[in-house]
C-alpha positions in Angstrom: 4.9 69.0 52.5 7.3 66.2 51.7 5.0 63.8 53.4 2.0 65.0 51.4 3.9 64.6 48.1 5.0 61.0 49.1 1.4 60.0 49.9 0.1 61.4 46.5 2.9 59.5 44.6 2.1 56.3 46.5 -1.6 56.5 45.8 -1.0 57.0 42.1 1.4 54.1 42.0 -1.1 51.8 43.8 -3.9 52.8 41.3 -1.7 51.8 38.3 -0.9 48.4 39.9 -4.5 47.8 40.8 -5.7 48.3 37.3 -3.4 45.5 36.0 -4.2 41.8 36.5 -1.9 40.0 38.8 0.5 37.5 37.3 -0.8 34.6 39.4 -4.3 35.5 38.5 -3.5 35.4 34.8 -1.9 31.9 35.1 -4.8 30.6 37.1 -7.4 31.5 34.5 -8.0 28.4 32.4 -9.3 30.3 29.4 -6.3 32.6 29.3 -4.0 29.6 29.7 -5.7 27.8 26.8 -5.5 30.9 24.6 -1.9 31.5 25.4 -1.0 27.8 24.7 -2.9 27.9 21.4 -1.1 31.1 20.3 2.3 29.5 21.1 1.5 26.1 19.3 0.0 27.7 16.2 3.5 28.7 15.0 4.5 25.0 14.7 4.0 22.9 11.5 2.6 19.4 11.8 5.3 17.0 10.6 3.4 13.8 11.0 0.3 12.3 12.7 0.4 8.8 14.2 -0.8 6.6 17.0 0.9 6.0 20.3 0.2 2.3 20.2 1.6 0.2 17.2 -1.7 -1.2 15.9 -3.2 -1.4 12.4 -6.3 0.7 12.8 -8.8 0.5 10.0 -10.0 4.0 9.1 -12.3 5.4 6.4 -10.9 7.2 3.4 -12.3 10.4 4.6 -10.5 10.1 8.0 -7.2 9.3 6.2 -7.7 12.3 3.9 -8.5 14.6 6.9 -5.4 13.3 8.6 -3.2 13.9 5.5 -4.6 17.4 5.0 -3.4 18.4 8.5 0.1 17.2 7.8 2.2 20.2 6.6 -0.2 22.8 8.0 0.1 24.9 11.1 -0.9 23.2 14.4 -4.6 23.9 15.0 -5.8 22.2 18.2 -9.5 22.5 17.2 -8.8 20.8 13.9 -6.9 18.0 15.6 -9.6 17.6 18.2 -12.2 17.3 15.4 -10.0 14.5 13.8 -9.8 12.7 17.2 -13.6 12.8 17.6 -14.0 11.4 14.1 -11.6 8.5 14.7 -13.2 7.9 18.1 -16.5 7.3 16.4 -15.1 5.1 13.6 -13.2 2.9 16.0 -16.0 2.8 18.6 -13.5 3.8 21.2 -14.2 5.3 24.7 -11.9 8.2 24.0 -9.3 9.4 21.6 -6.8 12.0 22.9 -3.7 13.5 21.4 -0.4 15.0 22.5 2.2 17.0 20.7 5.9 15.9 20.5 9.0 17.5 19.2 9.5 17.1 15.4 12.6 16.7 13.3 13.3 20.4 13.3 12.7 23.3 15.8 9.6 24.6 13.9 7.8 21.2 13.5 5.9 18.9 15.8 4.5 15.3 15.7 0.9 14.7 16.7 0.3 11.4 18.5 -3.2 10.0 18.9 -4.0 7.7 21.8 -7.0 5.4 21.5 -8.5 4.3 24.8 -10.6 1.2 24.9 -13.6 0.0 22.9 -11.9 -0.6 19.6 -13.6 -3.3 17.5 -11.4 -6.4 17.3 -13.1 -8.1 14.4 -13.6 -7.0 10.8 -14.9 -8.3 7.5 -13.7 -6.7 4.2 -13.2 -7.2 0.5 -9.6 -6.1 -0.3 -10.0 -6.9 -4.0 -12.9 -7.5 -6.4 -12.5 -7.3 -10.2 -13.9 -8.5 -13.5 -12.0 -8.7 -16.8 -14.1 -9.7 -19.8 -11.2 -11.7 -21.3 -10.2 -13.5 -18.1 -13.1 -13.7 -15.7 -13.5 -12.9 -12.0 -11.1 -12.2 -9.2 -12.1 -11.8 -5.6 -10.6 -11.7 -2.1 -12.7 -11.8 1.1 -10.9 -11.2 4.4 -11.8 -11.8 8.0 -9.4 -10.3 10.6 -9.0 -9.9 14.3 -6.8 -7.4 16.1 -5.6 -8.0 19.6 -3.3 -5.3 20.9 -0.2 -5.2 18.6 -1.2 -8.5 17.0 -3.4 -9.2 14.0 -4.7 -12.5 12.6 -6.4 -12.5 9.2 -7.8 -15.2 6.9 -8.3 -14.6 3.2 -10.5 -16.6 0.8 -9.1 -16.1 -2.7 -10.0 -16.9 -6.3 -7.7 -15.1 -8.7 -7.7 -15.4 -12.5 -5.9 -12.1 -13.1 -2.5 -11.7 -11.6 -0.7 -14.9 -12.6 -0.7 -17.2 -15.6 -2.5 -19.8 -13.6 -6.0 -19.4 -12.1 -5.5 -20.1 -8.3 -8.0 -20.4 -5.5 -7.7 -21.2 -1.8 -6.9 -19.7 1.5 -4.2 -17.5 3.0 -3.7 -17.1 6.7 -1.5 -14.4 8.2 -0.2 -13.4 11.6 1.2 -9.9 12.0 3.1 -8.5 15.0 3.2 -4.7 14.6 5.9 -4.1 17.1 8.6 -6.5 18.3 10.4 -4.6 21.1 10.2 -1.5 19.0 7.7 0.0 16.5 10.6 -0.1 14.0 10.4 -3.9 13.8 7.4 -5.9 12.5 7.0 -9.7 12.4 4.9 -11.6 9.8 4.0 -15.2 9.3 1.9 -16.4 6.2 0.6 -19.7 5.2 -1.0 -20.3 1.7 -2.8 -23.3 0.2 -3.9 -23.0 -3.4 -5.4 -25.2 -6.1 -4.3 -24.3 -9.6 -6.1 -24.4 -13.0 -4.7 -23.5 -16.5 -6.0 -22.0 -19.7 -6.0 -24.2 -22.8 -3.3 -21.9 -24.4 -1.0 -22.5 -21.4 -1.6 -26.3 -21.5 -0.9 -26.4 -25.2 2.4 -24.5 -24.7 3.4 -26.8 -21.8 2.8 -29.8 -24.0 5.0 -28.4 -26.8 8.2 -30.4 -27.1 10.4 -27.4 -27.2 9.0 -25.7 -24.1 11.7 -26.8 -21.7 14.6 -26.2 -24.2 13.5 -22.7 -25.4 12.4 -21.2 -22.1 13.5 -20.9 -18.5 10.5 -22.7 -17.1 11.5 -24.7 -14.1 8.4 -26.8 -13.5 5.4 -27.9 -15.5 1.8 -27.8 -14.5 1.1 -28.4 -10.8 -2.3 -29.1 -9.3 -1.7 -27.3 -6.0 0.9 -25.4 -4.1 1.5 -24.6 -0.4 3.7 -21.9 1.0 5.0 -20.9 4.4 6.6 -17.5 4.6 8.1 -16.0 7.8 9.4 -12.5 7.5 10.5 -9.4 9.4 10.2 -5.7 8.4 12.6 -3.1 9.7 12.0 0.7 9.5 15.5 1.8 8.4 14.8 5.5 8.3 11.3 6.7 7.7 9.9 6.3 5.1 12.4 3.5 4.0 11.6 -0.1 5.1 13.4 -3.4 4.5 11.7 -6.8 4.6 13.7 -10.0 4.9 12.4 -13.6 5.2 12.0 -17.0 3.6 9.5 -18.6 1.4 9.1 -22.4 1.6 6.9 -23.4 -1.4 5.9 -26.9 -2.3 4.4 -27.7 -5.8 2.3 -30.8 -6.1 2.1 -32.0 -9.7 -1.1 -32.8 -11.5 0.1 -36.4 -12.2 0.0 -38.3 -8.9 2.9 -40.5 -9.9 5.3 -37.5 -10.1 7.0 -36.2 -7.1 6.5 -32.8 -5.5 9.0 -30.0 -6.2 10.2 -27.4 -3.8 10.8 -23.7 -4.6 12.3 -22.5 -1.3 13.7 -19.0 -1.5 15.2 -16.1 0.4 13.1 -12.9 0.0 14.1 -9.3 0.4 12.1 -6.1 -0.3 13.4 -2.6 0.0 10.6 0.0 -0.1 10.3 3.8 -0.1 6.9 5.5 0.3 6.3 9.2 0.9 3.4 11.6 0.6 3.5 15.4 0.4 0.6 17.8 1.2 0.9 21.4 0.0 -1.1 24.3 1.2 -2.5 24.9 -2.3 -4.4 21.6 -2.2 -1.7 19.8 -4.2 -0.9 16.2 -3.1 2.0 14.2 -4.3 2.9 10.5 -3.6 5.9 8.4 -4.5 6.1 4.7 -4.0 9.3 2.8 -5.1 10.5 -0.7 -4.3 13.0 -3.4 -5.2 12.4 -7.1 -4.4 14.7 -10.1 -4.7 13.7 -13.8 -4.5 16.6 -16.3 -4.6 15.8 -20.1 -4.5 18.9 -22.1 -3.6 19.9 -25.6 -2.8 21.0 -24.4 0.7 17.3 -24.2 1.5 16.5 -27.6 0.1 15.0 -26.1 -3.1 14.7 -28.4 -6.2 14.6 -25.3 -8.4 17.3 -22.7 -8.5 16.6 -19.2 -9.7 16.8 -15.5 -8.8 14.1 -13.0 -9.5 14.7 -9.2 -9.5 11.8 -6.8 -9.7 11.8 -3.0 -9.3 8.9 -0.5 -9.5 8.3 3.2 -9.3 4.9 4.9 -9.0 4.4 8.7 -8.8 1.0 10.4 -8.3 0.1 14.1 -8.5 -3.3 15.5 -7.6 -4.5 19.1 -7.6 -8.1 20.0 -7.0 -10.0 17.7 -9.4 -7.0 16.8 -11.7 -4.6 13.9 -11.2 -1.7 12.3 -13.0 -0.2 8.9 -12.2 2.9 7.5 -13.8 4.1 3.9 -13.2 7.2 2.0 -14.3 7.9 -1.7 -13.6 10.9 -3.9 -14.7 11.9 -7.4 -13.9 14.4 -10.1 -14.7 14.7 -13.8 -13.8 17.9 -15.9 -13.9 17.7 -19.7 -13.7 14.5 -21.9 -13.9 11.5 -20.5 -12.1 8.0 -22.0 -11.8 5.0 -20.6 -13.5 3.8 -18.6 -10.4 7.1 -16.6 -10.4 7.1 -15.7 -14.1 6.2 -12.2 -15.3 2.7 -11.5 -16.7 1.3 -8.5 -18.7 -2.2 -8.2 -20.1 -4.6 -8.2 -17.2 -6.7 -5.7 -15.2 -3.8 -3.6 -14.0 -1.0 -4.0 -16.7 -1.3 -3.6 -20.5 -5.1 -3.2 -20.0 -6.9 -4.2 -23.2 -4.7 -7.2 -24.0 -5.2 -10.8 -23.1 -2.2 -12.2 -21.2 -2.5 -15.6 -23.0 -2.2 -13.9 -26.4 0.9 -12.1 -25.3 2.6 -15.2 -23.8 0.7 -18.2 -22.4 3.7 -19.1 -20.2 4.7 -15.7 -19.1 8.3 -14.6 -19.4 11.6 -14.1 -17.5 12.0 -10.5 -18.8 9.5 -7.7 -18.4 9.3 -4.0 -18.8 6.1 -2.0 -18.4 5.0 1.6 -18.2 1.7 3.4 -17.7 0.4 7.0 -17.6 -3.1 7.9 -16.3 -4.8 11.3 -16.4 -7.9 11.9 -14.3 -10.3 14.8 -14.1 -12.9 14.4 -11.3 -14.1 10.8 -11.7 -12.9 10.4 -15.4 -9.8 8.4 -16.2 -7.8 8.2 -19.4 -4.8 5.9 -19.6 -2.1 4.6 -21.9 -0.1 1.4 -21.2 3.0 0.0 -23.0 5.2 -2.9 -22.2 6.7 -6.2 -23.2 7.3 -9.6 -21.6 9.7 -12.1 -23.2 12.3 -14.8 -22.5 16.0 -14.4 -22.6 17.4 -14.8 -26.1 14.2 -13.7 -27.7 13.6 -10.2 -29.1 10.9 -8.3 -27.1 7.7 -7.2 -28.9 6.4 -4.1 -27.3 2.6 -3.8 -26.9 0.4 -0.7 -26.5 -3.1 -0.1 -25.2 -5.4 2.9 -24.4 -8.5 3.1 -22.3 -11.1 5.4 -20.6 -13.1 4.9 -17.5 -14.6 6.3 -14.4 -13.4 5.9 -10.8 -14.6 6.7 -7.4 -12.7 6.8 -4.1 -10.2 9.1 -2.4 -6.5 9.2 -2.5 -3.9 8.5 -5.2 -3.1 5.1 -6.6 -6.8 4.2 -6.7 -7.0 3.5 -2.9 -10.5 2.6 -2.1 -11.6 3.2 -5.7 -14.2 1.5 -7.8 -13.2 1.5 -11.4 -15.3 0.9 -14.6 -13.2 1.1 -17.8 -13.0 -0.1 -21.4 -9.5 -0.6 -22.9 -8.4 -1.2 -26.4 -5.2 -3.0 -27.6 -3.4 -0.9 -30.2 -3.0 -3.5 -33.0 -3.3 -3.3 -36.7 -6.6 -4.4 -38.1 -8.1 -5.1 -34.7 -9.9 -3.1 -32.0 -11.4 -5.7 -29.7 -12.4 -3.9 -26.4 -11.8 -5.4 -23.0 -14.2 -4.4 -20.2 -12.8 -4.0 -16.6 -14.8 -3.5 -13.5 -13.9 -3.8 -9.8 -12.4 -2.2 -6.7 -9.0 -1.9 -5.0 -6.9 -3.2 -7.8 
């Protein structure tokens, strides 16, 4: 009897065990493994998305936006694989894979994309193209080649917008994206420009009181050359520090006069951060401080220090966006024309002519701007002043409206058409602005 009961109990126990899958059978099933791994990983938040190799990959705006949308969301392997396939097609690579690494806290991870072979090494682009009805055309054409962690680029430039002078010429740059570590970047730049001046600038330069009433350190020069080595250090993401030197030679318009040197130490501290929220709200903050100090120790004929700080904040939700910008600067000593502050162009005090504000620029500057956007429409208000030390500033104001395309904040990849009006008594002369990436 006891034996019969034991056999019945053993048979029942065997039936229960047989109905359950074996542990080694579960682990050997690839589909079950993949599902289990997905369930575990889905509880982690994506802290950042980057590349395993320190290269400057050129991606479309849609790829960058897709990447940024994933940051801050829960890890979804299907979505990351979709991003990898898109990047693979854009870079013409053989394969783009990804791996997940530990993030800054226990509940976050970093996604690292690895590009294997086939990436195009040569590229042609137009980083900037703009027209201002009061000042003319500005254009930059760039040819670049990327080789591993190295990039060489050549820019052809004609710029009537950003400085008091109109300059045109060539800029050659070499970038090393990683020097022993991806936290160190090395850059070398060589510039050769020819310079032309507006009649208002020449008249101001010829005025006998120019050099006694302003801090101008050099007159009109026909050309200038610059060699600028620098290194950028990632102090703590997203804070970077750039240090280097600028060796600038100014060749005067009069052949009998001797060239002047404006050799300076350069330093730039920058903070850039972007936040993506689950309710489709994007925020971006970019802040920086730069210092240029020309000294006799570097063989400079001119001695001056230039301080400039800027803060830009952008907010975007659905089809609405707001951008606020603030820039301030001061120069001590005698600085050449290309170093002096300018307002009244296609990006600052839009609607004003920079030569009407100050044909020589100034050694003091304060500027602010607010832009509201809905879908492709833009409405903006600018205010600011540029002046010399010892002279009372005269604030200027302007308003404008336009349309813009492109993705991202701060007009990245945008094409802008706008009309701006200076706020001035008795006058309402519009300035038309058109262009991209400015």
